[in-house]
C-alpha positions, 0 to 999 in steps of 0.5 A: 762655399765652394768658390771660396775653395776655388778661389783658394787653390787658384792663390796656391801656384803662384808661391815660391818655395825658396831651394837649398842647393849644392854648391861646389865648383869645378869639384873632380868628385861629384860627392865634395858638392854634397857636403855643401849647401845653399840657399835660392833666392827667389825665382831660381833653381838647384843646377848641377853641370857636368864638365870636362875641361882642355886636359880631358877630365871631368869636372863638378859644379852646382849652385842656384840658377836662374829659373830663366837661364834654367830654360836656356839650359833646357832648350839647348839640351833638346835632342842632345844624345851626348852624356858631356857636357851635361847642365841640368836644374831642377826643384826639390831637396837632393834633386841635384842627385838625379841630375846628369846621369847620376842615382842617389843612392851610388857613389863615385867610382874614379878610374886610376892608374893601375901598375906595381914598381914600374921605374919611372910614373911614364912607364904605367899606361895601365888603368884599373876602376875603383870600387865604390868604396874606393879612390885613386893610390899612387906610392914610392918605393925602395925595391933592392935598391932602385926607387920604384912607383905603384900605382892603384885603388885604395879604401876611403877608410884607410886613406883618411886615417893615413891623412888624420896620422899625417901620413907617416911612411916607413923606411921601405915606402917613400911616399904614400897617396891617396886622391880623388878624381879619375887618373889624378893618381897620375901627379907627383906622390909628393904633391898628393900627399900633401893636400891630402886632408881627412873630408877629402875622402870622407861621404855626407853619410860618415858625418851627422847633421851634415846640413846643420853644420854647413849652416852653421858654419856658412851663416857664422863665415858671412857674418865675419865677412860682412863686418869685416872692415865695415865699422869704419865705412858706417857713416850717416850724415843729415845737411840740408841745401841744394846737393848738399848730400854730395858732402856728406861723409867724406865725399866731395861735390866734385867726386866720381863714386868709383864701385866694388865689383864682381870680377871674374871670367866664365864662371859656373855661377854667380856665386862661384866668383869670389873675385873683386875690383876696384874700377875706375872712376868713368867705369861701372860695373857689369855682368855678363852670359854666354854660353861656350862648349853647350854651357852656361857660363858668366863672366864679370867686371867693369865695363867704361859708361859711354860703352854702357850707355851706348848700349841702352841707346842702340838698342841693345846692338853691341857687347858691354864687357870682355867676349870671352869665347862662345856666344852671349846671350846676355849683357847689362851694365850696372851702378853701386858696388857688387850690382854686377851680382844680380841676375843678367837678365833684370839689371839688363832689364833695368838699363837707362841711358840716364844712369850712365851720363855724369 
């Protein structure tokens, strides 16, 4: 009896759990990431990435990454003291709230321009750190017959009401807008006002059944996308004779298949790539991973078959796909529509020269 109990205990570690993670792409407010979730594939973990773009603005990305990529990220962060950039992985519900210096009990605070009735936007050089329940504000006013600009912080719920009510202005205030992100109120007031939506100023706990609503919406969108245009493409035919399948479903024996592949450069996760491209007849899909600026970046597209074939024949020397900034850690080619959405290392391990021989 004791032996049976020990055997059961030994089996438990090989069971993989499917993670449900926040998902977002290059957003200014980490709170935005909490409003959407994605279910990871087996062998993936949740990740959160904090980076600084060329304009000096802090941006957050979140989603799923393979356990192997997470191991690379962990190795990259070893010994570093700097906070930015940051890329970390975790497992467990809501675990991303604790990554990159985050705290699940707090809301992001923002640094905003802070001036009253200055003559021009460039005249404002002062800044203020808003409270947890505030975002940045920008307004244009008529004072004594002259245009004046004001900047500062405003409570989220006031901005939310303004967005819901159509952002009406009075006779003295020409424009009032709110925005989310450090120094975002530096932008043009009318442009910011046009971009305002109630969702921008809604915190996760302001909504009931948020996760359930998001899941149902994502399912509906996924079903709609999967059905669009597919009915006319459905085909199932049989035949007899050597290579007869080449003539089925509208095919011609002499035709070479062209593939639809993911097409993105330097995105923070596979799920954030929404671009698609149709390759040439002599091309297949490729998938690449680079370390750029201390963070992982994904690239996808088309590559010629002969380059992929030489890549395999040379034992992995060279790199299929357009070279991006940084250090490339994985390159892979594959055959089939959107086959490059799979993990780069998995695709790389399956490559053979015969796959790219026509």
